[in-house]
N, C-alpha and C positions, 0 to 999 in steps of 0.2 A: 703361502698363507691363503691365497685365493682358493686354491684347490681344497685345503683343509676346511675352510669356511663353507665352501659349496657342499662338500661331503657331509659335514655335520648337519647342515640345514636339510639336505636331502634325506638323510637317514632318520631325522626326527619327524618327517612329514609323511604324507600319503605314499610318496614314492618309496620311502624306506619300508613302510608296511607291506607294500606290494612285493618288494624284493624278498623280505623276510617270509612272506606267505609262500612264495615259490620254493625257496630252499627248505622251509619247514615241511611242506608237502612232499618234496622229493626225498628228503633224508630222515624223516621222523621214524621213530621206532627203533628197537634194538637191531643192530647189524652185527653178525658174527665177524670177528677179525679174519682177514685173509690169511690162511695158513699155508704159506709156501713151503715146499719140501726143503728145509734148510739142512746144512751140514752140521750145525752146532745148535744147542739150545739157545733160545733168546735170553740175553742177560737182563737183569733187573733194570739196569740203566744202560742206555746206548752210549757207546764211545764216539759215534759219528765217524769212525774210521771206515774207509772204503777203497775200492779199486774200480777199474774200468776194463771193458773188453770192447774193442772196435769191431764194426761189421760194415759190409758194403754190398749193395745190390748192383748187379751189372746193368749196362745201359738198356738191355732188352727187358729186364725185370722192372726197371724204373719206368720205362715207357708203358709197360703193362699196368702198372699202378695208375698212371694218368689215364690210360684208356678205360680201365675198369671203373675208375672214379666217374668218368663221363657217362658210362653205361648205366651206373647206379644213381646218377644225379646227385653225387656227393663230391666233396673236396678231397684231395689227397690226405689232408689232416684226418678227416672222418674215417677214411678207409684204413689208414695206418693205425689209428686209435682202435678201430674195431678188431684189427688183426692182433694188436697187443692185448686187448681184453679177452679175445678168444684164446690166446696163448695162456693167459693167467687162469682162465677157466679150465683149460686142459691140464694145467699143473696142479690145481687145487680142487677141482670138482665143485667149487662154490657157484651157486646160481646167481649170486649178487656180487658184482665186481664194481668197486669204486676206485677210480683213478684220478689223481689230481693233475691239473694242467695250468700253466700260467696264462693269464688274460691281461691284455694291454691296459685296461681300466682308464682309457682316455676317450670316452664316448662323446664328449663335447668338443667341437672343432676348436674352440678357443684354448683348449689345453694341449693341443698337438705340439705347439712350439715351446711349451714350458720345460725347462731343464729339470730333470728329477726322475726317480724310479717310482712309478705308480703301480707297478705290476702287482696283481692280486691273484693268488691261486684259487681255483674253483674246483669242486669235486664233480666228476662226471660219472653217474651211476648207470649201469647196464644190468638187465636181467636176462640171463641165458638159460633156456630150457634145452634138454637133449635134442628136441625135434626142431630147434630154431635153425633156419638156414642163414648162411653168412650174409646174403643180401638183405634179409630181414633185420639182422643185427645192425648192418650199415644204416638202414632206414630208421631204426630206433635211435641210433646215436646221432644221426643227422638232426633229428628233432631235438634231442637232448642238448646238443652243442649249440643250436640256434637259441634255445631258451636260456642256456647258461651264459651265452654272450650277452643277451639282453639283461641278465641279472648279475653281471660280473662286478658291478660297483659295490656289492655288499661285502664288507671286509671279512676275510676268513677268520680272524681272531674273534670278531663279534659273533659270527655264525657259530663257532665252537662254544662260546660263552652262553648263547641262548639255547642251543640244542642240548647242551649238557650230555654229550655221549659218555659212555663208560670209558674211563681213562686207564691206561697202563703206562707206567713210567718209561718203558722201553719201546713205546710205539707212538707214531703220530696219531692225533685224535680222530681224524675222519678218513684218512687213506694212508696206506703203507707203500703205495706204488705211484709212479709219476710218469707222465708222457709229455713230450714237447716236440713240435716240428718247427725248427728255427728257420726264419725267413729274413733275408737281408734286402728288402725292397728299397730302403732308403740308402743303402750302402753297396749297391751293385759293384762299384769300382773296387771295393775292398773284399768282395766275397771270397776270392781265392786265398786271401790272407786269413780270413775268419774261419775258414774250413780247412782242416788238415794242417795244423800248425808246424808239423815237421818239415820245414822248408827253409831254404836260404833266400827265397825270393823277397825282394823289396819293392815298394811301390810309392810313387809320389802322391801325396794327398794334401792339397792346399799349401804346398811348399814344405811339407814334412816328408821325410823318408821313413816309411813304416816297414817293419818286418815282423813276422809272427814270433811269439814267445810262448812255448808250450807251458801250460799251467793247469795242473789238476785242480778241479774245483767241484763242489757239490757232490763229491763221492761220499757214500755212507749217510747222506741226508735222509734217504728212504731205504726200505728193504731192497727195492729194485726200481730203477728208473731207466726209461728208454728215451734218448734224445736223438732225433733224426734231423737231417739237413740235406739240401740238394746242391750239388756243384758239378759243373761240366756235364750235365745230363745224367748224373748218377746220384742215387740216394746213399748218403753215408749215415752211419749211426754209431752210437756208443751206448752200451749197457753199463750203468753205474750201480754198484751194489754195496751193501754193508758187509764188511769183513768180520763183523761180530757173528754173522749168520752163515756166510758163504766163504 
């Protein structure tokens, strides 16, 4: 209840107007839907059925991601996001790519210990020209991500309500693609259980014996989503997609 009261008060005041002004300026105007090369026509209503394909970078490629991130003054998240957006641009030819990503939405230290899911999805927009170099795309997205993190407390449903984008029943309103880089900073002891659930390994955690349980989730939520995570010095990933389309 404290969080809800704080959010309502914040959105009703100057801070809420500042956040709204940022998102309005970034996302105003008509944006053509991202036209991925699908196997089947898009249905009028999404079934939200989906499937996944796993992928893995070897240790050398993972190390190169970290090295290149340092060279370009960006985080691995920004570098991988830029790679995903460049990939989407190559598939579609669209110069404007908007990808959703989850934000922690716990900017105040007093909310760090509160139990609850405050995660808010934020849209990250990139503009890609044919002459754009990859390092320039990384620089563009580094700025975009920093500003989006500062504005992450503006709820996505309210953003959609105020922007009033053109809606289609078979699409998400602001983005059809999603990217996440999972980190387990608070649960390093459990990392090997949280990544790669196909294992018989168990681990003690506060007196509990924990073992992984494979569970398909969030498949078909978007046209295409890429979820990355690092374990044992390697980047692992999974592409989740809608089986209505692919």
